[in-house]
C-alpha positions as CSV (number, residue, x, y, z in Angstrom):
1,M,0.1,-0.1,0.2
2,F,2.7,2.2,0.6
3,V,4.9,2.3,-2.4
4,I,0.6,2.5,-4.7
5,A,0.7,5.8,-2.2
6,C,3.6,6.7,-3.1
7,A,3.6,5.9,-6.9
8,C,0.3,8.1,-7.0
9,L,2.1,11.0,-5.0
10,P,3.3,12.8,-8.6
11,L,-0.2,12.3,-10.0
12,A,-2.1,13.7,-7.1
13,T,0.5,16.4,-6.3
14,L,0.1,17.0,-10.7
15,Q,-3.9,17.4,-10.1
16,A,-3.7,20.2,-7.4
17,A,-0.6,22.4,-9.4
18,P,-2.5,25.6,-11.2
19,A,-3.6,25.4,-14.7
20,T,-3.2,28.5,-17.1
21,Y,-6.1,29.2,-18.9
22,R,-6.6,32.0,-22.3
23,Y,-9.6,34.5,-21.7
24,D,-12.4,33.3,-24.4
25,T,-13.4,37.0,-25.7
26,T,-16.6,36.4,-27.3
27,H,-17.9,35.2,-23.7
28,S,-16.2,38.4,-21.7
29,Q,-17.5,41.2,-20.7
30,I,-17.2,44.2,-19.1
31,V,-19.8,46.2,-18.3
32,F,-19.1,50.2,-16.4
33,S,-22.0,52.8,-15.2
34,V,-21.7,56.3,-14.4
35,D,-24.0,59.1,-13.7
36,H,-24.7,61.2,-16.0
37,N,-26.7,64.7,-14.3
38,G,-28.3,62.8,-11.4
39,F,-31.3,61.7,-14.3
40,S,-29.6,58.4,-14.8
41,R,-26.7,55.8,-14.6
42,P,-26.1,54.5,-18.5
43,F,-23.9,51.6,-19.4
44,G,-21.2,51.4,-21.1
45,R,-19.8,47.9,-22.8
46,L,-16.0,46.9,-23.8
47,H,-14.3,43.7,-24.8
48,I,-11.2,41.8,-23.6
49,A,-8.9,42.1,-26.2
50,R,-6.6,39.0,-25.0
51,G,-5.3,38.0,-21.6
52,W,-4.5,35.0,-19.6
53,L,-5.2,33.2,-16.5
54,R,-3.2,31.0,-13.5
55,F,-6.1,29.5,-11.2
56,D,-5.2,27.1,-8.9
57,P,-8.5,25.8,-7.0
58,D,-6.4,24.8,-4.0
59,D,-3.8,27.7,-3.4
60,W,-6.0,31.5,-4.6
61,S,-2.3,33.2,-3.2
62,Q,-0.7,31.3,-6.2
63,S,-3.4,32.3,-8.5
64,A,-2.4,35.3,-11.0
65,T,-4.1,36.8,-13.9
66,E,-3.0,39.6,-17.2
67,L,-5.2,41.1,-19.5
68,D,-5.7,43.8,-22.0
69,I,-9.3,46.1,-22.9
70,D,-9.9,46.8,-25.9
71,L,-11.0,50.9,-25.9
72,D,-12.1,51.5,-29.4
73,S,-14.8,48.4,-28.3
74,L,-16.7,50.9,-26.5
75,D,-20.5,50.8,-26.8
76,M,-22.8,53.5,-25.1
77,G,-26.0,52.0,-27.6
78,D,-25.3,55.1,-29.6
79,A,-22.9,56.2,-32.3
80,A,-22.2,59.7,-31.8
81,W,-22.0,58.7,-28.0
82,N,-19.3,56.6,-28.6
83,D,-17.4,58.3,-30.5
84,A,-17.4,61.7,-27.7
85,V,-16.4,58.8,-25.6
86,K,-13.5,57.9,-27.1
87,K,-12.6,61.1,-27.5
88,P,-8.9,62.6,-25.7
89,A,-11.5,64.2,-23.1
90,F,-12.4,60.7,-21.9
91,L,-10.7,57.5,-23.2
92,D,-8.7,59.3,-25.1
93,V,-8.3,55.8,-28.0
94,A,-6.4,57.3,-30.5
95,K,-3.5,57.7,-28.2
96,G,-4.1,54.1,-26.5
97,R,-6.6,51.7,-27.5
98,Y,-6.1,49.6,-25.0
99,A,-6.2,49.3,-21.5
100,H,-3.9,47.0,-19.1
101,F,-4.8,45.2,-16.2
102,V,-2.1,42.8,-14.5
103,S,-2.6,41.3,-10.7
104,T,-0.7,42.0,-7.6
105,S,-2.4,39.4,-5.3
106,V,-5.2,36.7,-4.9
107,E,-7.3,36.7,-1.3
108,R,-9.8,33.9,-0.8
109,K,-12.4,34.6,1.7
110,D,-14.4,31.8,1.8
111,D,-15.5,28.5,-0.9
112,T,-16.4,30.6,-3.9
113,H,-15.3,34.4,-2.8
114,G,-12.2,36.5,-3.0
115,V,-10.3,39.7,-3.5
116,L,-8.0,40.5,-6.8
117,R,-5.8,43.0,-6.0
118,G,-3.9,44.2,-9.2
119,N,-2.7,47.3,-11.1
120,L,-4.9,49.2,-14.1
121,T,-3.0,51.6,-16.6
122,L,-5.2,53.8,-19.1
123,R,-4.0,56.6,-20.4
124,G,-0.9,56.3,-19.6
125,V,-1.4,56.3,-15.5
126,T,-1.3,53.2,-13.4
127,K,-3.4,52.9,-10.5
128,P,-3.8,50.0,-8.0
129,V,-7.5,48.2,-8.6
130,E,-9.4,46.1,-6.7
131,L,-12.2,43.7,-7.6
132,A,-14.0,41.6,-5.5
133,F,-15.3,38.3,-7.6
134,T,-17.2,35.4,-7.1
135,A,-15.2,31.7,-8.6
136,N,-18.8,30.5,-10.6
137,R,-17.4,27.2,-11.6
138,R,-14.5,25.5,-13.0
139,G,-15.0,22.4,-15.3
140,T,-15.9,21.1,-18.8
141,T,-18.7,22.7,-21.3
142,I,-21.7,20.6,-22.5
143,Y,-20.2,19.4,-25.2
144,G,-16.9,18.7,-23.7
145,M,-14.8,20.5,-26.0
146,H,-12.9,22.4,-23.2
147,T,-12.0,22.9,-19.7
148,T,-13.9,26.6,-18.6
149,A,-13.3,28.2,-15.6
150,G,-15.9,31.2,-15.0
151,F,-15.7,34.2,-12.9
152,S,-18.0,37.3,-12.2
153,A,-16.1,40.5,-10.9
154,T,-17.1,44.3,-9.2
155,A,-15.0,47.4,-8.9
156,T,-15.6,50.8,-8.3
157,L,-13.1,53.3,-10.0
158,N,-12.9,57.3,-9.9
159,R,-12.2,58.5,-13.2
160,D,-10.2,61.7,-12.1
161,D,-7.4,58.8,-10.9
162,F,-6.7,58.4,-15.0
163,G,-6.9,61.8,-15.5
164,M,-10.4,62.0,-17.4
165,T,-11.5,65.4,-15.3
166,S,-13.8,67.1,-18.6
167,N,-17.4,67.7,-17.7
168,A,-17.1,67.1,-13.8
169,N,-20.4,68.8,-13.4
170,S,-22.9,66.6,-15.7
171,V,-20.6,63.0,-15.4
172,G,-20.1,61.3,-12.2
173,H,-16.7,60.5,-11.0
174,G,-17.2,57.3,-9.7
175,V,-17.5,54.7,-12.5
176,S,-19.4,50.9,-11.2
177,V,-17.4,48.1,-13.4
178,W,-18.8,44.4,-13.6
179,L,-16.8,41.7,-15.3
180,E,-18.2,38.6,-16.5
181,L,-15.2,36.2,-17.5
182,E,-14.9,32.3,-19.5
183,A,-11.2,31.5,-19.6
184,V,-10.7,28.2,-21.3
185,Q,-8.3,25.9,-20.1
186,D,-4.3,26.4,-22.1
187,D,-1.0,24.7,-21.4
188,K,0.4,27.5,-24.0
189,A,-1.3,30.5,-22.4
190,Q,1.9,32.9,-21.7
191,P,1.8,36.4,-20.7
192,N,0.7,39.0,-23.3
193,K,3.5,40.3,-25.4
194,E,1.7,43.2,-27.1
195,S,1.0,44.8,-24.2
196,P,1.3,48.3,-23.8
């Protein structure tokens, strides 16, 4: 029995190792909301361009992620409004198309909840960001094609921190952010070489 246990030990260690994933950019989205003159909090949507995730289900502190957000994908529900938000007063897409996030730590709170901390670079400014997240599910897709990990996360940003101070009396400063993320296991997923 001891010999069998020793033979199985490397397999057990392998199964517990963190897996590497690439973000499924079709099923991953970022939604945000900001106050407009106190009348409403309109929503906008952004897409993830690329990114990777390392997740260890046994030791979340060994997990990490890095991703690029395509600011040119902005959808506010109106073409003219999209163009206005992409201008230098706000996202300044012409100067930098991608926002970049890289994690610095992951803290587990319970079986499904945690806090992801990292640095967000937007408009050439890098600031620390904290995201509360839920680990939704990790398993095989319904057709058995992929092993997928899914997460939901929320954060609050202050647009002033990133130099977006225009329209101070009509556009809110606190931005609520929601992320719905799916990542497909891919042992070849690498840190982004093209990140700004």
